[in-house]
C-alpha positions as CSV (number, residue, x, y, z in Angstrom):
1,M,0.0,0.1,0.0
2,E,0.8,3.2,-1.0
3,K,1.1,4.8,2.4
4,F,2.9,2.3,4.2
5,S,5.7,3.1,1.3
6,Q,8.2,4.8,4.4
7,F,8.1,1.4,5.4
8,R,10.3,0.4,2.4
9,D,13.6,-0.5,2.2
10,K,15.4,2.1,0.5
11,G,17.7,0.2,-1.2
12,S,15.2,-3.1,-2.6
13,G,12.2,-1.6,-2.2
14,I,11.1,-4.6,-0.1
15,S,8.5,-4.1,2.6
16,P,9.3,-7.3,5.1
17,F,6.8,-6.6,7.9
18,M,3.4,-6.1,5.3
19,P,1.0,-9.2,5.6
20,T,0.8,-11.6,2.7
21,S,-2.6,-13.2,1.6
22,T,-3.8,-15.2,-0.6
23,P,-7.2,-15.0,-2.8
24,A,-9.3,-17.8,-3.4
25,S,-12.5,-18.8,-5.5
26,A,-15.8,-18.9,-3.7
27,L,-15.7,-22.8,-4.2
28,F,-12.5,-23.0,-2.4
29,S,-13.9,-20.6,0.5
30,A,-16.5,-23.0,1.5
31,V,-13.7,-25.7,1.4
32,H,-11.3,-23.8,3.3
33,V,-14.6,-22.9,6.1
34,F,-15.1,-26.8,6.2
35,L,-11.7,-27.6,7.0
36,F,-11.0,-24.9,9.4
37,L,-14.5,-26.4,11.7
38,F,-13.0,-29.7,11.2
39,R,-9.9,-29.2,12.6
40,L,-9.7,-26.4,14.7
41,P,-11.4,-28.5,18.0
42,L,-9.3,-31.1,16.9
43,F,-6.2,-28.8,16.6
44,L,-7.0,-26.6,20.2
45,S,-7.4,-30.4,21.9
46,Y,-4.2,-31.9,21.1
47,V,-2.3,-28.6,21.1
48,G,-3.7,-28.3,24.9
49,L,-2.7,-31.8,25.5
50,Y,1.0,-31.4,24.8
51,F,1.5,-28.2,26.3
52,L,-0.6,-28.7,29.5
53,F,0.3,-32.3,30.2
54,L,2.9,-34.2,27.6
55,H,5.4,-31.9,27.5
56,N,6.1,-31.5,31.1
57,L,6.6,-35.6,30.9
58,P,10.1,-37.2,31.1
59,L,9.4,-38.4,28.0
60,P,12.5,-39.4,25.9
61,V,13.0,-37.4,22.6
62,V,12.5,-39.3,20.2
63,A,8.6,-39.4,21.4
64,R,8.5,-35.7,22.1
65,K,9.7,-35.2,18.5
66,L,6.8,-37.7,16.9
67,L,4.1,-35.4,19.0
68,L,5.5,-32.6,17.9
69,W,5.1,-34.0,14.4
70,G,1.3,-34.6,15.0
71,V,0.9,-31.0,15.9
72,M,1.9,-30.0,12.5
73,G,0.3,-33.2,10.6
74,I,-3.0,-31.5,11.7
75,P,-3.4,-28.9,9.9
76,G,-1.6,-30.6,6.9
77,I,2.1,-29.5,7.2
78,W,2.6,-32.8,5.0
79,W,5.8,-32.0,3.0
80,V,8.8,-30.6,4.2
81,D,11.4,-30.0,1.7
82,L,14.5,-30.3,3.2
83,Q,18.4,-29.3,1.0
84,L,21.8,-28.8,2.5
85,D,23.4,-25.5,0.8
86,G,26.2,-27.0,-1.8
87,V,24.9,-30.7,-1.4
88,K,23.3,-32.3,-4.4
89,R,19.5,-33.7,-3.9
90,G,19.3,-37.3,-3.0
91,A,22.8,-36.9,-1.1
92,L,21.8,-36.0,2.0
93,S,22.4,-39.6,3.8
94,Q,26.0,-39.4,2.6
95,Q,26.6,-36.2,5.0
96,P,28.5,-36.7,7.7
97,P,26.3,-35.3,11.1
98,S,28.9,-32.2,11.3
99,R,27.0,-31.3,8.3
100,V,23.8,-30.6,10.0
101,P,23.2,-29.0,13.4
102,H,24.2,-31.8,16.0
103,A,24.8,-31.6,19.5
104,R,26.7,-28.1,21.2
105,S,26.0,-26.1,17.8
106,V,24.0,-23.0,17.0
107,V,21.1,-22.7,14.8
108,A,20.7,-19.2,13.3
109,A,17.1,-18.9,12.1
110,N,15.1,-16.7,10.0
111,F,12.1,-15.8,11.6
112,T,8.7,-15.3,9.9
113,S,6.0,-17.6,11.7
114,P,4.9,-19.6,15.0
115,L,5.6,-22.6,12.7
116,D,9.8,-22.0,12.8
117,A,10.1,-23.1,16.6
118,L,7.6,-25.7,15.7
119,Y,9.7,-27.4,13.1
120,L,12.7,-26.9,14.9
121,A,11.6,-28.6,17.8
122,A,10.4,-31.4,15.7
123,V,13.6,-31.8,14.4
124,F,16.2,-30.7,16.5
125,D,14.8,-30.5,20.3
126,P,17.1,-27.6,20.8
127,V,17.2,-24.9,23.5
128,F,15.5,-21.9,22.2
129,T,16.5,-18.1,23.3
130,I,15.6,-14.7,22.7
131,S,17.9,-12.2,21.7
132,Y,17.9,-8.1,21.6
133,P,19.2,-5.8,19.2
134,H,21.7,-4.1,21.8
135,T,23.1,-6.7,23.4
136,R,25.0,-10.2,23.1
137,K,23.0,-11.6,26.1
138,V,20.1,-13.7,25.3
139,R,17.3,-15.3,27.3
140,R,16.6,-18.7,27.2
141,I,12.9,-19.9,27.0
142,G,10.7,-23.0,26.5
143,L,9.0,-24.1,23.0
144,F,5.8,-22.5,24.0
145,R,6.9,-19.1,24.6
146,A,9.2,-19.1,21.1
147,I,6.1,-20.1,19.5
148,G,4.5,-17.1,21.4
149,M,7.1,-14.9,20.3
150,A,6.0,-14.8,16.9
151,L,2.7,-13.0,17.8
152,A,4.1,-11.2,20.8
153,P,4.8,-7.3,21.4
154,L,8.1,-6.6,20.0
155,A,11.2,-6.8,22.3
156,C,13.6,-3.7,21.6
157,S,15.5,-4.2,24.5
158,P,15.9,-6.4,27.7
159,S,12.7,-6.0,30.6
160,P,14.4,-4.9,34.0
161,E,13.6,-8.8,35.0
162,D,15.8,-10.0,32.3
163,S,18.9,-8.3,34.2
164,S,18.6,-9.3,37.2
165,S,20.5,-12.3,38.6
166,S,17.8,-14.4,39.1
167,G,17.4,-17.7,37.8
168,G,15.4,-16.5,34.8
169,G,17.9,-13.1,33.9
170,L,20.0,-12.7,30.5
171,T,23.1,-14.8,29.7
172,D,25.1,-15.5,27.1
173,L,25.4,-18.1,24.1
174,N,28.6,-19.5,26.0
175,T,27.4,-20.4,28.9
176,L,24.1,-22.0,27.6
177,L,26.4,-24.1,25.5
178,D,28.3,-25.3,28.8
179,R,25.1,-25.9,30.6
180,Y,23.6,-28.1,27.6
181,P,26.6,-29.8,25.6
182,G,24.4,-32.3,25.0
183,R,21.6,-29.9,23.0
184,V,21.7,-27.5,19.8
185,I,21.0,-23.9,20.9
186,A,18.3,-21.7,18.4
187,V,18.6,-18.5,18.0
188,F,16.2,-15.7,15.8
189,P,19.0,-13.0,15.1
190,E,16.4,-10.8,13.8
191,C,14.9,-10.4,16.9
192,G,11.3,-9.9,15.4
193,T,9.1,-11.3,12.5
194,T,9.0,-10.5,9.1
195,N,7.1,-11.9,6.3
196,G,10.1,-13.8,4.5
197,K,11.1,-11.1,1.8
198,G,13.4,-9.6,3.4
199,I,16.3,-10.5,6.2
200,L,16.7,-7.9,9.6
201,P,19.8,-6.5,10.7
202,L,21.1,-8.9,12.8
203,S,21.4,-9.0,16.7
204,P,25.1,-9.2,17.8
205,S,24.1,-12.3,20.4
206,L,25.6,-14.6,18.3
207,L,28.8,-12.9,19.0
208,G,28.8,-15.0,22.2
209,V,29.3,-18.3,20.3
210,P,32.8,-20.0,21.3
211,A,35.4,-20.1,18.3
212,D,34.8,-24.0,18.1
213,V,31.2,-24.3,17.7
214,A,29.9,-24.4,14.4
215,I,27.0,-21.5,13.6
216,F,24.5,-23.3,11.1
217,P,22.1,-20.6,9.3
218,V,19.0,-22.1,8.7
219,S,16.1,-20.8,6.4
220,L,12.8,-21.9,6.5
221,R,9.7,-20.6,3.9
222,Y,6.3,-21.7,3.4
223,T,4.1,-21.8,0.7
224,P,1.7,-20.3,0.6
225,P,3.5,-17.5,2.5
226,N,0.4,-16.6,4.5
227,V,1.2,-17.9,7.5
228,T,3.9,-15.6,8.2
229,T,2.6,-13.3,11.0
230,P,5.0,-10.1,10.7
231,V,2.2,-7.9,12.5
232,P,1.7,-9.1,16.2
233,G,-1.3,-9.4,18.2
234,L,-4.5,-11.6,19.2
235,A,-5.7,-10.8,15.5
236,A,-2.8,-11.8,14.0
237,G,-3.1,-15.0,16.1
238,A,-6.6,-15.4,15.0
239,S,-5.7,-14.8,11.2
240,F,-2.8,-17.2,11.8
241,L,-4.9,-20.0,12.7
242,W,-7.1,-19.6,10.1
243,K,-4.7,-19.5,7.6
244,L,-2.9,-22.5,8.8
245,L,-6.2,-24.9,9.5
246,S,-7.9,-23.8,6.5
247,R,-6.1,-24.9,3.5
248,P,-5.5,-28.4,2.7
249,T,-1.8,-28.8,2.9
250,H,1.1,-26.5,3.4
251,C,5.0,-26.8,2.1
252,I,8.1,-26.2,4.3
253,R,11.2,-25.3,2.6
254,I,14.3,-25.7,4.4
255,R,18.1,-24.5,3.8
256,I,21.0,-25.2,5.9
257,A,23.9,-23.5,5.1
258,E,27.4,-24.9,6.1
259,G,28.5,-24.2,9.8
260,M,30.6,-20.8,10.2
261,Y,32.7,-20.0,12.8
262,N,33.2,-17.3,15.0
263,T,37.2,-16.5,14.2
264,T,36.6,-13.6,16.4
265,R,36.9,-14.9,19.8
266,A,40.5,-16.0,18.9
267,T,41.7,-13.5,16.8
268,T,39.9,-10.0,18.1
269,N,42.0,-7.2,19.4
270,G,39.8,-5.3,21.5
271,A,39.7,-2.2,19.0
272,S,36.3,-1.4,18.0
273,V,34.9,-0.2,15.0
274,S,34.7,3.5,14.7
275,A,31.9,4.9,12.7
276,S,34.0,5.9,9.5
277,A,35.2,2.4,9.6
278,A,32.1,0.8,10.0
279,S,30.3,3.0,7.3
280,S,32.9,2.3,4.6
281,S,32.9,-1.9,5.3
282,S,29.5,-1.6,4.3
283,S,27.8,-0.4,0.9
284,S,24.1,-0.9,1.9
285,A,21.7,0.7,4.0
286,A,21.8,-2.9,5.8
287,G,25.1,-2.8,6.5
288,A,25.2,0.8,7.9
289,A,21.8,-0.5,10.4
290,A,23.2,-3.5,11.5
291,V,26.5,-2.0,12.8
292,A,23.7,1.1,14.7
293,A,21.9,-1.9,15.4
294,G,25.1,-3.7,17.1
295,G,26.6,-1.2,19.7
296,D,30.0,-1.5,20.1
297,V,30.7,-3.8,17.5
298,M,34.3,-4.6,16.1
299,L,35.0,-4.9,11.9
300,E,36.0,-9.0,12.2
301,E,32.8,-9.2,14.5
302,R,30.8,-7.6,11.7
303,R,32.3,-9.6,8.7
304,L,30.4,-12.6,10.7
305,L,27.6,-11.1,11.5
306,D,27.3,-10.5,7.1
307,R,28.5,-13.5,6.9
308,V,25.0,-15.1,8.8
309,A,22.9,-12.5,7.4
310,E,23.7,-13.0,4.1
311,A,23.5,-16.7,4.2
312,L,20.0,-16.4,5.6
313,A,19.5,-14.0,2.6
314,R,21.0,-16.7,0.0
315,L,18.9,-19.4,0.9
316,G,15.9,-17.7,1.6
317,R,15.8,-15.8,-1.7
318,A,15.4,-12.8,0.6
319,K,17.3,-9.6,0.4
320,R,18.8,-7.9,3.3
321,V,16.7,-4.5,4.1
322,G,18.2,-1.9,6.8
323,L,15.1,-1.7,8.6
324,T,14.9,-2.5,12.3
325,L,12.7,-3.3,15.1
326,Q,12.0,0.6,15.8
327,D,10.9,0.9,12.3
328,K,8.5,-1.9,12.8
329,K,7.4,-0.8,15.9
330,A,6.0,2.4,14.0
331,F,5.0,0.1,11.1
332,V,2.6,-1.6,13.3
333,E,1.0,1.2,15.1
334,A,0.5,2.7,11.3
335,W,-0.8,-0.3,10.5
336,K,-3.4,-0.6,14.0
337,R,-4.5,2.9,12.9
338,G,-5.4,2.2,9.2
339,R,-7.2,-1.0,10.3
340,K,-9.7,1.2,12.6
């Protein structure tokens, strides 16, 4: 819409916060209503049973993953197109375990939908975290909150309780890796959802990863793309449920890049990047905005974040954008005023 043109990225013209919709004919609308009414009580009952009871039981990891695949099976998420970057189709089984996210590694995933966390949990059983734009600290969360993050109000900075010394406060990825050596750590470095067309400037939280731990950029895309939730809120949640349960099937396209390593933890000399050096190292608005969002980030560290962001953009056929969460907050406010 023209009235939201100020929220388009100046370099690419992409509006990463605009909700996506797919048209349907009158005949298919009747089918969608039937599917939604049939699936809704089954889906809500299964999800409620899992998170209120089964999730708290000491079940084996395999059993928990099967239950989560059941959650995805009810709305018709039958087809998963998984591919490793640079690996030919049909050769996945020949790849070593180190080629995919494994114990004591980090998944850096794009963030578009509540389905992101659900799929990652069903495949990797990771420890989920919240990242913030202006700090390297993260907060560990459970699966239910990781799913809700896609519909929750934006968190542009840590809340006061996050900075406390209690067990629920902020920590870094290095500490979580030491605490959970047998688990994958999942990070959503964009800190907020998009419609999948753009990659926001990344949080510096990934800079807390040790030099010997692999960071795997993971891109998740959906067909149809209307299950993305770039606008948070209860209305977005209701719309998401309708789009999820009313269509016969959904497809998830997953692309996993080769592992990257934070060599800056071993080579950095402690000198921070000046404003002129940071601006000269980036030729796009996305790079300049990323430097501002990262705070006191060194040049080599910025290169690591750029590599992860470029991988996410390339795998997801998206563009890096210079818009930040502050721009998204302004967009959400304008969107709600426009809807009223």
